[in-house]
C-alpha positions, 0 to 999 in steps of 0.5 A: 889928136895928132900934135899937128892938128890945128887946135884953133879949130877947137872950142876953148871951153873943152878938154884937149889931149895931144898924142904922138905915138905912145905918149900923150899930154893933157893940154887942157882938162875937160870941164866937169859936168855933174849929173843927177844921182839917178842918171849917174846910177843909170849910166853906171849900171848901163856901162856895167851891163854892157862890160859884162855882156862883152866879157861873157861874149869873149868867154863863151860866144855861143852861150852869150848868144843863147842867153841874149835870145832867152832874154829877148824871148821873155 
């Protein structure tokens, strides 16, 4: 968020990063929210698949669209 944003509007129990231009400062670290191992694994795999899909799309848009169509047909 911008340095001139009124931080009093934000809850006190959330993390806060103030940025200006290319610089940023961590004012308050975010609280840790532990996840169950199965949920953490599912989120990690979802993130990995999304990243792989985006990389494939960037490298070969036609091939990625063809693969997506093939996966939907199954």
